[in-house]
C-alpha positions in Angstrom: -34.4 9.5 26.4 -31.1 10.8 25.6 -29.3 12.4 22.5 -27.6 11.1 19.8 -24.3 13.5 19.4 -22.2 13.3 16.2 -19.0 14.8 17.2 -17.3 14.7 13.8 -17.1 18.8 13.4 -15.5 19.3 16.9 -12.0 20.2 17.7 -10.1 17.7 19.6 -10.7 20.1 22.8 -14.7 20.1 21.9 -14.4 16.2 21.8 -12.7 16.0 25.3 -15.7 18.4 26.7 -18.3 16.4 24.9 -16.8 13.4 26.5 -16.4 15.2 30.1 -20.0 15.8 30.2 -22.2 12.8 28.4 -23.5 10.4 30.5 -23.9 8.1 27.4 -22.0 6.7 24.1 -21.4 9.3 21.3 -21.1 8.9 17.8 -18.0 10.3 15.8 -20.4 9.8 12.7 -18.0 10.7 9.9 -13.9 10.7 10.9 -11.4 8.8 9.9 -7.9 8.6 11.6 -5.6 11.2 11.9 -2.9 9.0 11.7 -3.5 7.8 8.4 -4.7 11.3 7.1 -3.7 14.4 8.8 -7.4 16.3 8.4 -8.4 18.4 11.5 -11.4 16.2 11.3 -10.2 13.3 11.6 -9.5 11.7 15.3 -6.5 11.1 17.1 -6.0 7.7 18.3 -6.6 9.0 21.6 -10.2 10.7 20.7 -10.8 7.3 19.1 -9.8 5.6 22.4 -12.3 7.6 24.7 -15.1 8.1 22.8 -14.5 3.6 22.6 -14.1 4.1 26.4 -17.6 5.4 27.0 -19.2 2.7 24.4 -19.5 5.0 21.4 -18.7 4.5 17.4 -16.9 6.3 14.8 -18.0 5.9 11.7 -15.2 6.0 8.8 -16.5 8.5 5.9 -16.0 7.9 2.5 -14.9 11.8 1.8 -11.7 11.7 -0.1 -10.2 14.8 1.2 -10.4 12.8 4.9 -9.0 9.7 3.3 -5.9 11.4 1.3 -5.7 15.3 2.0 -2.2 15.4 0.1 -4.6 14.1 -3.3 -8.1 13.8 -2.7 -8.8 12.4 -6.3 -6.6 9.4 -5.7 -8.6 8.3 -2.9 -9.7 4.9 -3.3 -11.8 1.7 -1.5 -8.7 0.3 -0.2 -8.1 3.7 1.8 -11.6 3.0 3.0 -10.8 -0.5 4.1 -7.6 0.8 5.7 -9.1 3.3 8.1 -11.6 0.7 8.8 -8.5 -1.7 10.0 -6.8 1.2 11.9 -9.3 1.9 14.0 -10.0 -1.8 15.0 -6.4 -1.7 15.9 -6.8 1.1 17.8 -10.7 0.7 19.3 -11.4 -2.8 18.5 -14.8 -4.2 16.6 -17.4 -3.1 19.3 -16.9 0.5 17.8 -16.2 1.0 14.0 -19.0 1.5 11.7 -19.3 3.1 8.2 -20.0 6.7 8.5 -20.3 7.6 4.3 -21.4 11.3 4.6 -22.6 11.5 0.8 -24.2 14.6 1.4 -22.5 17.6 -0.6 -18.6 15.9 -0.5 -16.6 14.1 -2.9 -16.2 10.2 -2.3 -13.0 8.0 -3.1 -12.9 6.4 -6.5 -15.3 3.4 -6.4 -18.1 4.5 -3.5 -20.5 6.8 -6.0 -23.7 6.2 -3.8 -24.8 3.4 -1.1 -25.1 1.0 -4.0 -21.5 0.6 -3.3 -21.5 -0.8 0.0 -21.1 -4.4 -1.4 -17.6 -3.4 -2.4 -16.7 -2.5 1.0 -18.5 -5.9 2.6 -16.2 -7.7 -0.1 -13.1 -6.3 0.5 -13.6 -6.9 4.1 -14.3 -10.7 3.6 -11.1 -11.0 1.2 -9.1 -9.2 4.4 -10.2 -12.1 6.2 -13.0 -10.5 8.5 -14.9 -12.4 10.2 -19.1 -12.1 9.7 -19.1 -11.0 12.8 -16.9 -8.0 12.8 -18.5 -7.5 9.0 -21.9 -7.0 10.6 -20.9 -4.8 13.8 -19.3 -2.3 11.3 -22.2 -2.6 8.9 -24.3 -1.7 11.5 -24.8 -2.9 14.8 -22.7 -1.1 16.4 -24.8 1.9 15.4 -27.8 0.6 16.3 -26.2 -0.8 19.9 -25.6 2.6 20.5 -28.8 4.1 19.4 -30.4 1.8 21.9 -28.5 2.9 24.4 -29.2 6.4 23.8 -32.9 6.5 22.5 -34.0 3.7 24.8 
């Protein structure tokens, strides 16, 4: 049996340390792309690539300040989708998921709670993503890692 480890709260060096000793995939459950929003909790391309190389998953968070550090109150569904699409370009569809982080944070404008998930699905459909990729993002990737780690 393994451990599901979330590296979202770790520094870049901490993420590298975890990857160096991990024998199973890891999950960064709520981190966005630092290239789109320079927040210390967001991941660099190199960190995302390293997580993906070990079969891990990155969960896009809906936290407004992780989407738009300069003007968090302006963070939107489009920012969430931009992070998803950016990560798809960096690590591919097997390593991207939704990470929400509804626990005590302020979310992007359109995303108030889990009942808003269909808005994300709709936007991904409108942007031309295949049903297979959408299913992976909506949960299949996380379940895959959970099965690998937990047996």
